[in-house]
PATILUM-247355 format. One record per residue (C-alpha): x, y, z. Coordinates in steps of 0.25 Angstrom, whole numbers, plus 5000, padded with zeros to 4 digits. Each point is the difference from the previous one (the first is absolute). Layout:
// residues N
  east  north    up
     X      Y     Z
...
***
This chain:
// residues 87
  east  north    up
  5332   5486  5414
  5005   4999  4986
  5009   5009  4992
  4995   5007  4987
  5008   4990  4992
  4993   4989  5006
  4987   5006  4999
  5002   5002  4984
  5005   4985  4999
  4987   4995  5007
  4991   5009  4992
  5007   4995  4987
  5000   4985  5003
  4985   5001  5004
  4997   5007  4987
  5008   4990  4992
  4993   4988  5008
  4986   5006  4997
  5003   5001  4986
  5006   4986  4999
  4988   4995  5007
  4990   5006  4990
  5008   4997  4988
  4995   4988  4991
  5006   4987  5004
  5008   4998  4987
  5006   5015  5001
  5005   4998  5014
  5015   4998  5002
  5005   4989  5008
  5002   5003  5014
  5015   4999  4999
  5000   5010  4988
  4990   5009  5008
  5010   5000  5012
  5012   5002  4992
  4993   5012  4993
  4997   5006  5013
  5014   4998  5006
  5005   5007  4988
  4990   5012  5001
  5004   5001  5015
  5015   5001  4996
  4998   5009  4989
  4993   5009  5010
  5012   5000  5009
  4995   4990  5010
  5011   4993  5008
  4999   4987  5007
  5002   5000  5015
  5005   4987  5005
  4994   4994  5012
  5006   5003  5013
  5011   4990  5005
  4995   4990  5009
  5003   5003  5015
  5012   4994  5006
  4998   4987  5008
  4999   5001  5015
  5014   4999  5007
  5001   4987  5007
  4997   5001  5015
  5012   5003  5009
  5002   4993  5013
  4998   4986  5004
  4995   4989  4991
  4995   4986  5002
  5006   4992  5011
  5008   5012  5005
  4987   5005  5005
  4998   4988  5009
  5014   5001  5005
  4998   5014  5004
  4987   4998  5007
  5006   4988  5007
  5012   5009  5004
  4991   5011  5005
  4993   4989  5008
  5013   4995  5007
  5004   5014  5003
  4987   5002  5009
  4999   5000  5014
  5009   4989  5006
  4992   5000  5013
  4992   4988  5003
  4985   5004  5002
  4992   4990  5008
***
């Protein structure tokens, strides 16, 4: 869904692109001039630039055991197990 301002800008740009595409090659402005003219038109019509959203924060590092601590914990759990000799 787009706002009225966005719809107006889309129609204006489509109209300008159509006119530019159908102009004689020697009458066409450079692409940079064309873009500058359109941005100027947007600003004159109170168009405001909405910056992109900030990237999400990186995920927090996992908590708990890491690396060799995982193996030590697992061995400790095995050593805590049942001390009876099963034969």
